[in-house]
N, C-alpha and C positions, 0 to 999 in steps of 0.2 A: 445908180441902181435903177432898173426899170420899175416904174410905178404902175401897178395894175389898175384896171378900170375902177374896181371897187375902192381901192385905196385913194385914187384921185377923187372919187366921188365923196369920200369921207372928208377929205381936205376941203373941198368946195363947200361942204355943208357945215364946216367948223366942228366936225366930230372926230373922235379918236376911236380906233378899232379896239375891241375887247381882246383881240388876238395879238396886239402889238406888244413889244417889250417896253419896260419903263425906261425913261431917260436917265442918264447919269451925268453929273458935273465932273470937271477935271480936278477941282480943288477939294471938294468934300463929297466923296462918293456917297450916294444914297444907299441905305441898307437894302439888301435884296428883299423884294416884296414876296410874301408867301405865294405859293402856287395858287392860282385862282381855283375856287371850288368848282369841280366839274358840274356841268348842267345836269340836273336830276329831274326825274319825273316827280312832281310834288303831289299831284292828285291824278287819279284815273278812275274811270267807271266804264262798265261795259256799254257798247253802243246799243246792245239789246236790253235796254232798261228804260224805265219811265214809260212814255207812250209807245216805245218800240219793243216792249217786252214780248209782244205777240203780234202776229200779222193783223189780227182783228182789231186790237187796240190801236195799232198804228194807223190803220185806215180810218177808224172812228175819229182819231185825233185830227188827221188831215182833213177829213170831211167837215169837221167842226170849225176849221179856220175860215176867216172871211173869204167870200168868193165874189167874183165880178157880178154886178147886177144882171139879173135875167138868166143866170146859169141854173139849169134844172138840177136839184140835189141828187135825183136818181141817176141822171146821166153823168154827173160828176163822180158819183161813187163807182159807176161802171168804168169810167176812164182811169180812176185810181187803181182799181183792181187789175186792169190791164197793164198799167205802168209798173205796179208792184205786185207781181204774181205770187200767189200763195206758195207755189212749189219752189220758186226762187228764194223767197224769204226763208222757208224752212231749210233749204239747202245751205244758204249762207249761215244761218243761225247754228246749224249743226257742224259746219266745216270750217268756218272762219272765226278766229279770235279777233275781235275788233274792240278797241278801247279808245275813248276820248281821254286826252291827257292835258295837264297844265304844267308848264315849266316857265322859268324866269330867265330873261335875257336883258342885261343892262337895266335892271330894275323894272322891266315891263313883264307883266303876266301874259303869257301866250298860250292859246289853245291849239291843240293839234290832235292827230290820230295815229294809232299804230295798228296795223293789220297783219295777220299771218295765218297760214293754214294750221288748223288744229292738229293734223295728223303728221306733222313734220317729224321725221326721225333722224334728220341731219341738219346742219346749218344751211340756210337758204340765202340766195342773193338778195340784195337790198335795193329798193327803189325809193328815192326821195321825190315826192310829188309836190309840185308847186301849183297852187290854184290860180285862177284868174280873178278879175275884178279889182276893187280897191276899197280900203276901209272895210266896212261890214258888208258891202255889196259883193256878192259872189262868194261869201265865206262858206266853208264846208260845214254842212249839217248832215244829219243822218241820211236824208234822201239822196244828196249828192254822193256821199260816201258809199251808199248802197249801190248806186247806179254806175259810178265811175271807178271805184277802187276795189270793192269786194270781188267783182268778176276777175280782176287781175290778180289779187292776192291768192285766190283759190287755185291759180295756175302754178303756184310754187314760189311766191315772192313775199318778202317782208317789206311792207310799205310804211314809210313815215311821212306825214304831211303836216305842214304848219298853216295856221290861219293868219299868221303874221300878227304883230302887235296891233291891237284894236284902237280905234278912235275913242276918245273919252270926252265927257262934258264937264266943265267946271265954271260955275258962276254964269251959266248961259252961253259961254264962249266955247267954240269947238277947238280942241287941241288935236291937231292932225299928226298922229304918230306914224301912220303909214306914209312913207315918203315916196312911194311908187318906184322902188328900186334904190332906195337910200339906206338908212340905218337898219331897216327891218330885214335886210339881207342876212344880218347876223342871226336872225331867228331861224333861218334855214340852215346856216352853218352849224348852229348848235345841235341840230339833229344828229350830227356825226357822233357826238359824245353819248347821246341817248342810244343810238344804234349799237355802239360798242358795248353797252351794258346789257343788250338783249342776247340771251343764250342761243336763240334760234337764228340770229343774224350773222351772216358772213360779210363783214364790212369791206373785205378785200375784193369782193365781187359786187360792185355798186354802180348803179346808173342814176342819173338825175333826169327827171321827166317833168315837163310843164306844159300847160295849155294857156294860150292867149297871153295875158300879162305874165302868167307863170313861165312862159318861154323866156321872157326877159330875165326873170328871177333865176331860171336854170342857167342861162349864160353867165350871169353875174356870180352866182354861187360857185360855178365850176372854176372860175378864175382864182377863187380863194379856198377851195375845198381842202380841209386839213387831212388829206388821206388820198388813196388811189381812187380814180374815177375810170370806169371801163367803157362807159357809153353815155350819150346824151340823146334825149328825145324831146322834140319841140313840136307841139301841135298848134296850128293856127297862130304862130308867133310873129312878132314884129322884129325885124332885123335893123331897121333904121327909123327911129321915132320921128325925125324931122320930115322925111318924105311921107310917112304915114299920116301926118297932119293934113296933107293935101287930099287924101282920101276921106279922112274923118276929122274935120276941123273941130268938132265938139270935144275932142280929147284934150285940146289946149286948156280948157277950163279945169280939167283934172290935174294937169301938170302945174298950172298956176296955183291951185289950192294946196297941192301936196309937196312939191319940190321946193325946199328952202332956198331962197335966193333966185328964184326962177326969173324974175323981171330983169335982174342984172346979169345973169349967167345962163340965159336960155340955151344957147348953142352948146356950151360946154356941158351942161347938165344932160341935155338930150343925147349928146354923143357918148357921154360916160355910161349911158344906159342902152346904147345901141351896139349890138354885137359886131356889126360891120367895122366898127372903129377899134375894137380890141380883140379881133380874132387871134392875133399872135399871143395873147395872154391865156387863151383857152388851151386845155390839154388836148393834144391832137389825137383824139379817140374817135371811134365811129359815131356818126351823128345821123339820126333819123329825123327827117322833116316830113310832117303830114299836114295837108291843107285841103279844105274844101273849096272847089272852084266857084261855088255860089256864096262864099263867105261874105256876109253883109257888114261885118265889124272890122275885120283885118283883111285887106286885099291879098289875094293869092300871090300877087307880085312880090310881096315881102319874102315869102319862102323861095320863090324863083330867084330873087336877088341874092339871097344867102347861098343858094345852090350854085349860082354863077361864081361867087367869090370862093367857095369851097373847091369848085372845079379848077380854078386858076391855081390854087395851092396844092392840088393833087391830094385833097383831104379825103379820107374814107367816109363817104356819106351815101345816103339814099333819100331821094325825094319821091314821096307817094302822094299823088293828087287824086281827088275824088270828085268827078264832074258834077254830081248832083247834090253834094253835101254843103250845108251852111256852116256857120261859125262853130256850132256845137256838134258838127258832123252828122246831124240828122239829114236823111233817114238811114244812114249806113254806119251808125255807131258801133254795132257789133263787128262789122267787117274791119273797121279802123282798129278796134281793140285787138282783134285776132291777128291782124298784120303786125301790130306793134309787139305783141307777146311773142310771136314767132321770131321776129327780128331780135328781140332782147335775148331770147334763149340761145341764139347763135353767138351773141356777144359775151354772155355771162355763163360761168360754169355752174 
């Protein structure tokens, strides 16, 4: 039987999948295990609570955070008001349901978000969003959700996003639970069960979307997704982690710290996380690649490399390049988002 990239990765890490069947012996059959408890939302609260209960209180809170030395407080406040405009804040608060949630996977407490339009009178297509970064770096907080996800949700999508299992401290030693494409892929897969419980979500019309490291998570999750996937979107993603190290050698430190067994299984672990090596395990659905040509963190060659492999396979895909854009797509984020939403609406009912 063909072993998918994610399954192979679990074997290399000495882990078993929560989605696999129990083993049976031939002499004394083990009793059937009870069905696993479906993943549930254990806690949730509105994104528009605490410091974000109002536009004024949110800006006050941001302005009170430590700033770089020499930054003028009045100038900083003006920049924040431009970044988080009052009219946008009011529109999102009025039109978008946004909740921070907690759920448990493999004994790990995981934070995430659910967003959807308030005015939905029918079931809406689902987007599973995968963030970038590693550990607590790059985690989704209100500011990122406000800028990245709310503008998309208000266009008619239910969005579920995971922060992946967090790093924890014990007796002064760091326990790295985020394996950068390892066991925490299960935290993304678990969002399917949560989506199925949402009355406003149509899980039969679902796309997986990721940015940067989230592109890798998108590819890995798609190989194991427990349901239909209609489309994939990868922004500024890495297709081959080995060749990416030539462009950004500093990433090897992240790999060494986070991937169990990296010293002994470097090549196997990197390839198990590189979509170029498991393209045949992906669902052959439309794939959108977006990349800034001035990307300073992930070279645009990675998306071009993936596009070349897709072309050879006559895969339905589109490559959108933005000449002036950096890794976060500045200064054309709005155009990138508009292009993606228009493309997704063509793929999803």
